[in-house]
N, C-alpha and C positions, 0 to 999 in steps of 0.2 A: 691471692698472692701468691703468685709460683714459685719452688724454691728448683733451683737450681741441686743435681745432682752428679754435678762431676769428679765422683773419684774410682781410684782404684778398686776394680772387681776383686777383692782378695781372694776367691776363690782363682781362678785365673791365672793370678799367677803366683796360687804356690804353684800351680801346675806346670808353668814356666817354670817356677825355678829348680822342681824334679826333674823336668827335662834336661838341664842346664847340668844336675847333680851327678844326671847317664850320661851324658856328653864327658862330664870332665872326669869320669872312670874308664874311658872310652881313649880320650884324649891320651892317658895313661897305658892302659894297656895293647892299643894298638903300636906303638914303637916299639912296647919291650918285646912283642911279640916278635914283630920284622928282625928288631935286635937280635933274638935270642934263633929265629931263622935263619939267619945270615951269617952266624956265628957258624950252623951246624950243619953244613952246607953235602958233607957225605951220610948223614941220617936220611934213614927211608921216609918221611915224616917232616921232611925239608921244602917240600911243597903246597900239600894242606896246610902247614902252619902258614906258610908264607901268603895266602892264600886267605887265611882265616885272617892273618893281619894287615891287610888291604883294608875286605871289607870293616872291621872293626875302626881303621882310619876315617873312610870314609863318612862311616855309621857316624862318627864321633865328628863332624865338618857339617852333614844333613841333621844331626841331633842339637849343634851350636844353633844352628841357622833360624829352627824349630822351636826352640827354647830361647829365643829373642824373640822372632815375633811375636809369640806369645807373651813373653811378659809384655811389648810396648800394645798389640792387642790390649792388654788389662786395662793400663793408664790411661790408652787416649781413644780408643774405639766407643765410639757413639750405639744405644745402644736403640 
């Protein structure tokens, strides 16, 4: 008799949750840096902080999609 093992792969699930945690951190850090950059426009570090803030915001969106995709792969992907 053949048994089906269509269970969640826990290792991949943990990896996806870690990616989502990093994404959550970037979701708070990016807008905070963006606000800091826009409130200090007369400072010499305005442009570098603004560029870093935009990169962190884009990274947050990318990691969110990658994390969700990894979590879904752990649940539904066939081996």
